[in-house]
N, C-alpha and C positions, 0 to 999 in steps of 0.2 A: 724734291727737297725744297720746293718753294710753293707758293700759293697755287691752288688748282682752280681758282675761280674762273668760270667760263668754260671749263672742260666738260664735255659730255660724252657718254658712251657712244662709240662709233666714229668719233671725230678723228680726222686725219691729224697725225702728229709727225714731226720730223725727228729722226734719230740722228743726233750730231756725231755719234760714235766717239765722243770725247768724255773723259772722266770729269767729275765735279772737282774743280781745282780751288785751292785756297792759298792766299799769300803766306809766305814764310820769310824768315830772316829778321835782321835787326829792326827793320821798319815795323814789325808786328809786336815787338817787345812792349809790354805795358798796355797794349790795345785790347779791346774786347770786340771779337768778331763772331758772327754766327756760323753755323755749320757749312754754309755755302760761301763763306769768305767776305760777307758784307760787314762793314764796321757798324756796331750798334752803340758805340760810346759817345756819339755826337761830337767827335773831334775832327771829323772830315775823312776824306778817302785815305786808305792805306796805300802808301806809295812804294810798295814792294816790287822788286823786279823779278823775283823768283816765286813760282807757284808750284805746289805739289798736289797730286790727287789725294782725296780724302781717304781712299782705300788703297793703302800700300803697306809694305812691310816696314816695321819700325827700324830705325838704325840700330846697329849693334852698340854695345856699351863703348867699344873702342872708337867707333865712328862718332858717337856723340861727344866723347872726350876731345877728339881732334877738332870738332867744329866749335868748341867753346873757347 
């Protein structure tokens, strides 16, 4: 999900066994971040303390209401 410059067929890579995580929470409100969680709004780093994987089940309506 990021630049692949320098990668070639047969090159050894390391599987981190971790999901791609993005910041979530109030610190992300109003911010513009890309799919891998990097800020692209030129405001500086996102100082979120909570991160969720990009591939996960969405919260139920009831869970979403409780979080707001």
